[in-house]
C-alpha positions as CSV (number, residue, x, y, z in Angstrom):
1,X,28.5,-48.3,13.3
2,X,27.8,-45.9,11.7
3,X,24.2,-45.3,12.7
4,X,25.2,-45.5,16.3
5,X,27.7,-42.3,15.2
6,X,24.6,-40.4,13.6
7,X,22.8,-40.8,16.8
8,X,25.0,-40.0,19.1
9,X,25.9,-36.7,17.3
10,X,22.4,-35.9,17.5
11,X,22.0,-36.4,21.1
12,X,25.1,-34.3,21.7
13,X,23.3,-31.7,19.6
14,X,20.1,-31.8,21.0
15,X,22.1,-31.0,24.2
16,X,24.1,-28.4,23.0
17,X,21.1,-26.8,21.8
18,X,19.4,-27.0,24.8
19,X,22.2,-25.0,26.7
20,X,21.9,-22.8,24.4
21,X,18.1,-22.0,24.6
22,X,19.3,-21.2,28.7
23,X,22.1,-18.3,27.7
24,X,21.5,-15.2,28.1
25,X,19.3,-13.2,25.8
26,X,21.5,-10.3,24.9
27,X,21.6,-9.2,21.2
28,X,25.8,-9.9,21.9
29,X,25.2,-13.3,23.2
30,X,22.0,-14.0,20.8
31,X,24.1,-13.7,17.5
32,X,27.3,-15.6,18.8
33,X,24.1,-18.2,19.7
34,X,23.2,-18.2,16.1
35,X,26.7,-19.0,15.1
36,X,27.4,-21.6,17.4
37,X,24.2,-23.2,16.2
38,X,24.5,-23.0,12.4
39,X,28.3,-24.7,13.1
40,X,26.8,-27.1,14.6
41,X,24.4,-28.2,11.9
42,X,27.3,-27.7,9.2
43,X,29.4,-30.0,11.2
44,X,26.8,-32.4,11.7
45,X,25.9,-31.9,7.6
46,X,29.6,-32.5,6.4
47,X,30.5,-35.3,8.9
48,X,27.9,-37.6,7.7
49,X,27.5,-35.9,4.0
50,X,26.1,-39.5,2.2
51,X,23.9,-39.8,5.2
52,X,22.3,-36.6,5.0
53,X,19.9,-37.0,1.8
54,X,19.6,-40.6,2.0
55,X,18.2,-41.1,5.9
56,X,16.6,-37.4,5.1
57,X,18.8,-36.3,8.1
58,X,17.9,-32.4,7.1
59,X,14.2,-33.3,8.8
60,X,15.6,-34.6,12.0
61,X,17.4,-31.3,12.1
62,X,14.5,-29.1,11.3
63,X,12.9,-31.1,14.9
64,X,15.7,-30.6,16.9
65,X,16.1,-27.0,16.2
66,X,12.6,-26.2,15.9
67,X,12.6,-25.2,20.2
68,X,15.7,-23.2,19.4
69,X,14.9,-21.4,16.4
70,X,11.1,-20.3,18.1
71,X,13.3,-19.3,21.0
72,X,15.5,-16.8,18.7
73,X,12.6,-15.4,16.8
74,X,10.4,-14.6,19.8
75,X,13.9,-12.5,21.1
76,X,14.8,-11.0,17.8
77,X,11.5,-10.6,15.9
78,X,9.0,-8.9,18.0
79,X,7.9,-7.0,15.2
80,X,7.9,-8.1,11.5
81,X,6.9,-4.7,10.2
82,X,9.4,-2.6,11.6
83,X,12.0,-5.5,10.1
84,X,10.8,-7.3,7.1
85,X,14.9,-7.9,6.1
86,X,14.7,-11.0,8.6
87,X,12.3,-12.9,6.3
88,X,15.7,-13.0,3.1
89,X,18.0,-13.3,6.3
90,X,16.3,-16.3,7.9
91,X,15.7,-18.0,4.8
92,X,18.8,-17.2,3.4
93,X,20.5,-18.7,6.1
94,X,19.2,-21.9,6.8
95,X,18.8,-22.3,3.1
96,X,22.9,-22.4,3.3
97,X,23.0,-24.3,6.5
98,X,20.5,-27.0,5.6
99,X,22.6,-28.1,2.3
100,X,24.3,-26.3,-0.5
101,X,21.5,-27.4,-3.3
102,X,17.9,-26.2,-2.8
103,X,16.5,-28.2,0.2
104,X,12.9,-27.1,-0.6
105,X,11.0,-29.5,1.8
106,X,13.7,-29.1,4.7
107,X,13.1,-24.9,4.4
108,X,9.2,-25.6,3.9
109,X,9.0,-26.7,7.2
110,X,10.7,-24.2,8.3
111,X,9.1,-21.4,7.2
112,X,5.4,-23.3,7.6
113,X,6.2,-24.2,11.4
114,X,8.0,-20.5,12.4
115,X,7.4,-17.7,9.9
116,X,3.9,-18.2,8.6
117,X,2.0,-18.5,11.9
118,X,4.0,-14.8,13.0
119,X,3.0,-13.3,9.5
120,X,-0.4,-14.5,9.5
121,X,-0.7,-13.2,13.1
122,X,1.1,-10.1,12.1
123,X,-0.9,-9.4,8.7
124,X,-4.2,-9.9,10.4
125,X,-3.6,-7.6,13.1
126,X,-4.8,-3.7,14.1
127,X,-2.6,-2.1,11.2
128,X,-3.7,1.3,9.7
129,X,-4.4,0.3,6.4
130,X,-3.4,4.2,5.3
131,X,-0.7,5.0,7.5
132,X,1.1,1.5,7.8
133,X,0.3,-0.2,4.2
134,X,4.2,1.0,3.1
135,X,5.4,-0.9,6.3
136,X,3.2,-4.2,5.4
137,X,3.4,-4.2,2.0
138,X,7.4,-4.3,2.7
139,X,7.0,-7.3,4.7
140,X,4.9,-9.1,2.0
141,X,7.5,-8.7,-0.9
142,X,10.1,-9.4,1.1
143,X,8.1,-12.7,2.4
144,X,7.1,-13.3,-1.7
145,X,10.8,-12.7,-3.2
146,X,12.3,-14.9,-0.1
147,X,9.5,-17.4,-1.0
148,X,10.0,-18.1,-4.2
149,X,13.4,-20.0,-3.1
150,X,11.2,-23.0,-1.9
151,X,8.4,-23.3,-4.5
152,X,6.6,-25.9,-5.3
153,X,8.9,-28.0,-7.9
154,X,6.5,-29.7,-9.3
155,X,8.6,-32.9,-8.4
156,X,6.1,-35.9,-7.5
157,X,8.4,-37.5,-5.1
158,X,8.7,-34.5,-3.6
159,X,5.3,-33.9,-3.4
160,X,4.8,-37.2,-1.6
161,X,6.9,-36.5,1.4
162,X,5.4,-33.0,1.5
163,X,1.9,-34.4,2.1
164,X,2.9,-37.1,4.1
165,X,4.7,-34.8,7.0
166,X,2.3,-32.3,6.7
167,X,4.1,-29.3,4.6
168,X,2.5,-27.1,2.5
169,X,2.8,-27.8,-1.1
170,X,3.6,-24.4,-2.1
171,X,4.7,-22.0,0.5
172,X,4.3,-18.9,-1.6
173,X,0.6,-20.3,-2.7
174,X,-0.2,-19.8,1.2
175,X,1.1,-16.5,1.6
176,X,-1.1,-15.7,-1.7
177,X,-3.7,-17.0,0.4
178,X,-3.0,-14.5,3.5
179,X,-3.3,-11.8,0.7
180,X,-6.3,-12.7,-0.6
181,X,-7.7,-13.9,3.0
182,X,-6.3,-11.4,5.1
183,X,-5.1,-7.8,3.4
184,X,-7.3,-8.1,0.1
185,X,-10.8,-7.3,3.2
186,X,-8.9,-4.5,4.6
187,X,-8.2,-3.3,1.5
188,X,-12.2,-3.4,0.1
189,X,-13.2,-2.0,3.6
190,X,-11.1,1.0,3.6
191,X,-12.0,2.1,0.4
192,X,-15.7,1.4,0.6
193,X,-16.2,2.6,4.0
194,X,-13.5,4.6,4.8
195,X,-12.1,6.6,2.1
196,X,-13.6,9.9,0.4
197,X,-11.9,11.6,-2.5
198,X,-12.5,14.6,-0.4
199,X,-13.1,15.9,3.0
200,X,-15.6,18.7,4.0
201,X,-14.7,21.5,6.2
202,X,-16.9,23.9,6.1
203,X,-18.0,25.6,3.0
204,X,-14.6,24.8,1.7
205,X,-13.8,21.1,-0.1
206,X,-10.1,20.1,0.4
207,X,-8.1,17.4,-0.5
208,X,-7.6,14.0,1.1
209,X,-5.0,14.0,3.9
210,X,-2.9,10.5,2.1
211,X,-4.1,10.2,-1.7
212,X,-5.6,6.6,-2.3
213,X,-2.9,5.7,-4.8
214,X,-0.3,5.9,-2.5
215,X,-1.4,3.2,-0.4
216,X,-3.9,1.3,-2.7
217,X,-2.2,1.7,-5.9
218,X,1.5,-0.8,-4.9
219,X,-0.8,-3.3,-4.0
220,X,-2.7,-4.1,-7.3
221,X,0.2,-6.0,-8.4
222,X,-0.2,-8.8,-6.2
223,X,-4.2,-9.1,-6.0
224,X,-6.1,-11.1,-8.2
225,X,-8.4,-9.9,-11.0
226,X,-11.5,-10.3,-9.2
227,X,-10.3,-8.3,-6.3
228,X,-8.6,-5.5,-8.3
229,X,-11.4,-4.9,-10.6
230,X,-13.8,-4.6,-7.6
231,X,-11.4,-2.2,-5.8
232,X,-11.5,-0.3,-9.2
233,X,-14.6,0.0,-9.8
234,X,-15.5,1.5,-6.1
235,X,-12.8,3.8,-6.9
236,X,-13.8,5.3,-10.0
237,X,-17.6,5.4,-8.6
238,X,-16.8,7.5,-5.4
239,X,-14.8,9.7,-8.3
240,X,-17.7,10.1,-10.1
241,X,-19.6,10.8,-7.3
242,X,-17.4,13.4,-6.0
243,X,-16.5,14.9,-9.5
244,X,-20.7,15.4,-9.9
245,X,-21.3,16.2,-6.6
246,X,-18.9,19.2,-6.6
247,X,-20.5,20.3,-10.4
248,X,-24.0,20.5,-8.2
249,X,-22.8,22.0,-4.9
250,X,-24.6,25.6,-4.3
251,X,-21.1,26.8,-2.9
252,X,-19.5,25.6,-6.0
253,X,-21.9,26.6,-8.8
254,X,-18.7,28.7,-10.1
255,X,-17.4,27.1,-12.3
256,X,-13.9,28.0,-11.6
257,X,-14.4,25.0,-9.6
258,X,-12.8,23.2,-7.1
259,X,-12.8,20.1,-9.6
260,X,-12.2,21.9,-13.0
261,X,-10.3,25.5,-12.5
262,X,-7.8,23.7,-10.2
263,X,-5.6,20.8,-10.2
264,X,-6.7,18.5,-7.5
265,X,-8.9,16.5,-9.7
266,X,-6.5,16.2,-12.2
267,X,-3.7,15.1,-9.6
268,X,-6.0,12.6,-8.0
269,X,-6.4,11.3,-11.6
270,X,-3.5,10.8,-13.6
271,X,-1.5,8.2,-11.1
272,X,-4.6,5.9,-12.5
273,X,-4.1,6.4,-16.2
274,X,-3.3,2.8,-16.9
275,X,-3.8,1.3,-13.8
276,X,-7.5,1.2,-14.7
277,X,-9.0,0.1,-18.3
278,X,-9.7,2.4,-20.8
279,X,-13.1,2.7,-20.7
280,X,-13.5,2.9,-17.2
281,X,-11.4,6.0,-17.3
282,X,-12.9,7.7,-20.4
283,X,-16.5,6.7,-18.6
284,X,-15.3,9.1,-16.0
285,X,-14.0,11.9,-17.9
286,X,-17.2,11.9,-20.2
287,X,-19.6,11.7,-17.7
288,X,-18.0,13.8,-15.0
289,X,-15.0,16.0,-16.2
290,X,-16.2,17.4,-20.2
291,X,-19.4,18.7,-19.0
292,X,-17.5,20.9,-16.6
293,X,-14.4,21.7,-18.9
294,X,-17.4,22.5,-21.3
295,X,-19.4,24.4,-18.9
296,X,-16.0,25.9,-18.1
297,X,-15.5,27.7,-21.8
298,X,-19.3,28.2,-22.4
299,X,-19.3,30.6,-19.6
300,X,-15.2,31.8,-19.3
301,X,-13.9,32.2,-22.5
302,X,-15.0,35.6,-24.1
303,X,-13.3,36.3,-27.1
304,X,-11.1,39.6,-26.7
305,X,-8.0,40.3,-28.9
306,X,-7.0,43.4,-27.5
307,X,-7.5,41.6,-23.6
308,X,-7.6,38.0,-24.1
309,X,-8.0,35.3,-20.9
310,X,-6.7,32.4,-21.8
311,X,-7.0,30.5,-18.7
312,X,-10.5,28.2,-19.9
313,X,-8.0,26.9,-22.6
314,X,-5.2,26.3,-20.6
315,X,-7.2,24.4,-18.1
316,X,-9.0,22.4,-20.9
317,X,-5.3,21.7,-22.5
318,X,-3.8,20.7,-18.6
319,X,-6.2,17.1,-19.0
320,X,-5.2,17.2,-22.2
321,X,-1.4,17.2,-22.1
322,X,-2.1,14.5,-19.1
323,X,-3.5,11.8,-21.7
324,X,-6.9,12.3,-19.8
325,X,-8.8,14.1,-22.4
326,X,-8.9,12.4,-26.0
327,X,-8.0,14.4,-29.2
328,X,-11.7,13.5,-30.3
329,X,-12.8,14.9,-27.0
330,X,-11.0,18.1,-27.1
331,X,-12.0,18.7,-30.7
332,X,-15.8,18.2,-29.5
333,X,-15.0,20.8,-27.1
334,X,-13.2,23.6,-29.1
335,X,-15.5,23.2,-31.9
336,X,-18.7,23.3,-30.0
337,X,-18.1,26.2,-27.8
338,X,-15.5,28.4,-29.7
339,X,-17.0,28.2,-33.4
340,X,-20.6,28.0,-32.1
C-alpha cells in the first residue's frame, strides 16, 4: 500500500509539472512556478521521509524535474556571464529541496545534466579574453564555490552509485577540466599571439590600453603550475624584448626614454612582483632595466653642488623603493657610476 501511495504521488507530481511547463513564461509566473515546484518536492519528501533515502526517491525526483528545470533555465538564465549569481542560487535552492543534509548524488545529477552543458558552451564561446575576462572569471569563481558542496566525499558506496548512473565522481574536477581545456588555451593564445607590452603609434610608444595584469593575473590562482609557468615565461619574454627594443630604438636614443625615465615600465612590472619567481624577475631587471639605469646615471648625472639635478637618482630609487631593484644592484649602480 505504501509503495502504491508513492507511485500515485509521483504520477501526480509528473502531471502537475507538465501543467506548470505549459503555463505563461512571464517572470512573475516563473517565480511562482519555481516556488510551486519546490513545494511539491518538499511535500513529497516530508510525506515519504522514511522511504526517501532508502528507495533513492531523490533520483526519481530529478528525473521528473529535468524537463521543467531545462525549461526554466532556458527562460531565466539565457546569458550566464551576465548573472553568475544564478549558479549559487540554483545549487542552494535544490540542495535544500532534495534533502536537509548534503545530497551529493542528486545535486551532482542536477549540475551535470543542466548546468555543466550550459557552462561548457559559455566558457567555450566567442568571448573577448581582455574585455570579458572579469565576467568570465566571476562565473568561474561562482561555479567553483557552489560546486564545492557536491565534492567527492571519498565514500566508496556513493562512488559506486555515481558510476552506475553515469554521474561525474567529482563535479569540481569537471570544472577544472573546463578551465584547462577551454579557458587556459584562450589565455595562452591571447598572451602569445595578441598581447604586446606596448603598441606603436607613429614615432611614439604608448602604454597598453588594458594592462595585462588586470585580465591575466586573477586567473593564475586557478591554473595548474605548468600552465601558469608557461604563461609567465611568455609574459616576461615579451617584457624583456620590449625593454631591449626600446633601448635600441632610434627614436629613443635619449636615455630619458619611455622605459627608464618615466614610470610606465615600473607600473607594468609592479603587479608581477611576488607572482613570478624571484629568478624570473631578477633576470629581467638585470638584463633589461639595470643597464638602462646605469646609462641614465652615466650620461645624465652631472655633479654640480650649486645646481644639482637629482632626477637620475630619483629614477633609480623608484625601482629600489618598489622592491624591484635589489640592494646589491643599487650599490653596484651608485658605486660604479658615482664613485668612478
